[in-house]
Steps between C-alpha positions, in 0.01 A plus 500: 500500500775527243728715713533223757841329486610166347625279777798276460661258738813271486715307750746792470658736251483274199141595401627850427593351162134455446412835638741670254319336203165602642611867565654518144165383346267690736703805600191688660407224740557540870676192640551349840757237522567260794835339549480219746872472525501404868344162380708453180547273334157340454634231279630288788172520701198253511194568303314569808750769609485653148126522505500665851760761399314574179178554682671726751646702216173522338330628804771770540429621149126487535525725802676750262182487285675361183289431195689190382776277632796376306670196659854588380644176625513167318499293797205684664308481162557137447414403866242747614315684213215255489438545875532872461241524228260270699541705822502868375278683253778728346654413156834318535769491221748202544845441373599170366814369309459578122532138399257524222669761273840320562350156407321634190807683361787252593678373197703245692183376685698552834442771745635592837314630806662670789264536792453464872427161677148631584426573142639179354327286749158661464202343343447799259857466378464125451187551284675770284783252434256219417343718232824493311615141497656520140761731635784394734483730808809516721395625842754653739430626849693838566616408846621811681455748211211693677693552826802630311285741314310606820842577655624708220740238373399490125848569376676267750738206417254277676219603265712437191619163635146387566362601168784324325419182679129529426529609136783296356306163500227675309738629232650152472155371434442744214234724644404794280274681740549562874176578698556706815241366756551758777433867502846561658688345216466776230758690707744219419457534120837682449691233672295210340578650152869472590467128556253400225593479129351794320240282305309405819215735562390608850135523585338647804141593571513864576363640180214245481399574856490881420285441190261270699481765772400757249242277340328426831500867599347583162230226525405634842518869405770565753783657297629824644496814278789740477627581846824510693522161661589424852751208517502355850720205610476329843761272629546312826877482472770761423417708193853541350479208244142603411615858429799393285290265283221753456722794416183719501528836661134551538443164681381537846656216719363423840662253747256332730412161650204321367 
């Protein structure tokens, strides 16, 4: 049982930021990652479309006999995890914007959240915001950030211009924490740090998701023992950007339609 793989899926390459944290914490685990880049971004789709795609991705991973599924996508988590947990028996780990630690630690009582439209408009996100009414939360939809990342344009002038437009109003309103509400966005941290004053802290969910994955595996006695892991990545679009972001020689990357 424990040698079965951890399954992960995302709307594209962004969830590899989550995969990296899981692989760092659990280096002996076999992993199977699904990048649904042909349908990226999920953030602009309806809830019904997101649920449909999430179920399709889940069934792909179940066919690979995974032991747990990490929904390495904020939009899919906030729109579909309830439906996934109702429909399938396998344990699911979701990823949500880390509003709570930012709100609890903010000295200015003002935090910023950069996320997709699908996440910000979701019921789960709305509930998380309602739980922290004492803190001013500035929400910003990251229009077009995911497509730029998916097309390998992280360092492009367009990316820097968009991030400047999205972040400067937050700076002016005195945020001291920026929450990244999309698993693609950690790849933008170097550029974001160029724009933000040094006192503003950036929070993403990667480490917390990795710790939760380990906890659930331990509870179900599913942790792998020392072994050379197989790291498999499926993508339904070109693999160039995926390869460059992973920078992992032992990764097996398979291009196929699904």
